[in-house]
N, C-alpha and C positions, 0 to 999 in steps of 0.2 A: 385151242380154247381150253382144253384140259390143263395145259401147262400154266394158264393164268389163274386157275381156280384157287390154289393154295395162297397166293399172294392177295387175291381178292378177299378171301375169307379172313385172312390176317388183318387186312385193312379195315374190313367191316367190324371185326372184333375190337380193334384198337379204338375206332371211332365210338362205338357203343359203350365200351369200357370207360373211356374218358368222359362221356356224357353222363354215365351213372355216377362215377366218382366225383364229377364236378357239379352234380346237382341239377343238370339239365333234365335228366330223366330221374324222377323222384321215386322213393320207395313206394311200392304198390302199384306203380303205373304199368298199364298193359303194354305189351310189345307185340303188335299185330304183324304176323308174318307177311301178309299181303302188302301192307303199307310199307314195311321195311324192304320188301323185294322191289317195289316200285321206286322207293327212294334211292336205292343203290343200283337199280337197273340190272337186277339179276333174277334168277328163278327162285322159288321158295326153298329149293333143296339146300343151297349154301346158307340161306338165312337160318334154316333149322340147325345146320351144323354149328353156326356161330352161337345161336341161343343155347345149344347143348353145351358148348365150351364154356360159356358164361355161367351156365348152371353148375358145371363141375367146379368152377372157381368160386362159387358161392355168392355171385352177384345177381343171379336170376333164379326165379322159381318157375318150374314147369309142372303144371297139373293137367292130367288127362281130361280132355273135354273143356278145359278152361283156358288152355294156352299158356303163354309165358308172360311173366311180369317181373319188374325189378324187385329184388328181395326186400321184404318188409317183415321185420321181426317184432314181436311184442316187446313192450318196455321191460318186462320181467326177463326175457331172453337177453336183451341188450345189456341190462345191468349185470346179469350173471356173467356174461362174457367180459365185461369191463372189470369185474372183480378178479377174474382169472388173469387178465392182462396186467393188472397192477402188480400181482405177485410175480409174474414172469419177468416183467420189466425190472423189478427190484432185484431178483436173482441174477438177471443178466448183468446189471450194473456191478453187483458184487463180484461176479466171476470175471468181468472185463477188467476190473481194477487189478486183479491178480494175473490175468492171462493175456491181455491185449498186447500185441507186439509194438515195436517202435513206429513202424509205418502207420499202423492203425491209430496210435495215439497222436501222431502228427496230423493225420487227416481229421481226426475228431476235433482237435483244436482249431484247424482251419475252418471247418464247417461251423463250429460254435462262434468263431469271430465273425464269419460272414452273416450268421443269423442275427447278430447284434445290429448290424447295419440295416438289415431288412426290417427288424423290429422298430428301430428308431425312425425309419422312413414310412412305417405303417404299410409296408408292402406285404399284404396278407398272403398272396400266392407264393411269393419267394420264400417267406418265412415257413409256410406250410411244407414246401418242398425240402427246405433245409432241415426242418424239424424231423421229417420222415427219414432223411439220410442219416441224421445224427443218431436216431434211435436204432436204425439198421446197422450202423457201425458198432454200436454197443452190443447188439445181438451177435454179430460176427466176432467181436472181441471176446465174447464169453467162451468161445471155442466149444460150444455145445450145440451141435446141429439140430438135435430134437427140440431144444428150447427155441432156437432161431426159427425153425419151421413153424412151430405152434404160435409163436408171437406174431410172425408175419401173417399167418392165416387169420388170426383173430383181428389183427389190425386191418387187413384187407376187407373184412366183412363189416367192421365198425367204421371204416373210413367214410362211408356215405354220410354218416351222422357226425363223425368226429371233427369234420371241418368247421362246423358251426361255431364252437366256442371262439375260434380265431377271428370271427367276424366282428367281435367286440374289439375296437382298436386298442384298448388298454391291455388286452390279454397277451398279445405277442411280447410286450415289454415285461410283463409279469412272468410269462413262460421263460423268457431268456434269463431272467434273474434266478429262477428256480434251476434252470439248466446249469447255470454257472456253478452252483453248489456241487451237483453230482459230477460234472465234468472235471472240476478241480480234484475231487476225491478220487476219481478214476485215474487221472494223470499222476496223482501222488501215491497210487497203489493202496489206498485205504478202502478195503472192501466193505467194511461195516458202515462207514460214513456214506459211501456210494449207494449202498442199499437203502439206508435211512432217507437220504435226500431224494432218491428216485421215488421211493414210496410216498413221501410227502408231495412231490411234484405230481405224481399220477393221481393221488387222492384229491388234491386241490382241483386239478383240471377235470378229473372225473366227476366231482361234485357239480361243477357247472354243466357238464355234459349230461349228467343224470337229470338235473332240473329241466334241461331242454327236452330230453327224451320223454319224461313223464307228462310233459305238457303237450305232446304231439296228439293229433286226432287218433281215434281208435283205428286199428288196422283195416277195418272193413270199409273205410271211407272211400277208397279208390276202386272198390269192387262194385 
């Protein structure tokens, strides 16, 4: 039985993580240990372990006496994180234009071209996945591990909310057009143009996102 525990914990974590990131479990929603234990057919001990892991990754908040809930930040916190991400993304694009290797550039172009097909087909899920891979390729191409770590950390915490702008069918096509500018700049090795176009892209998408965030109900609504 003990040998099965690590895989079971991993399985539960993957399921809950996907439900949080996919919007099935919404920001502020309570995560009841007993209900989760019954759902997965386990004791409450592995459930606590999973919730602790999700708390460490920034997706769940655990408060003494109140239990666990899906992370819900204030609009001010979210906007502040988005502002930092805009600058990190812009720097990453600039560095990638100078430092990205041949294999990375080839994959960047492949993902970019695949995202066009997804955008034209209004395949939101496929576009979202390709969008994430494209940005992560740019982080890796910056050859700056600290920047890559911080950008991924912020994106993971914002992703619960960042999926919503893509629900507007026109947004993937507009996003692709914006991507085309900074991808070309990176492939051409033009760091300044890559920085400028990435900044414009993140600011435009961020404005839609911020409008959505500030229209959300107050954080206490789920409590």
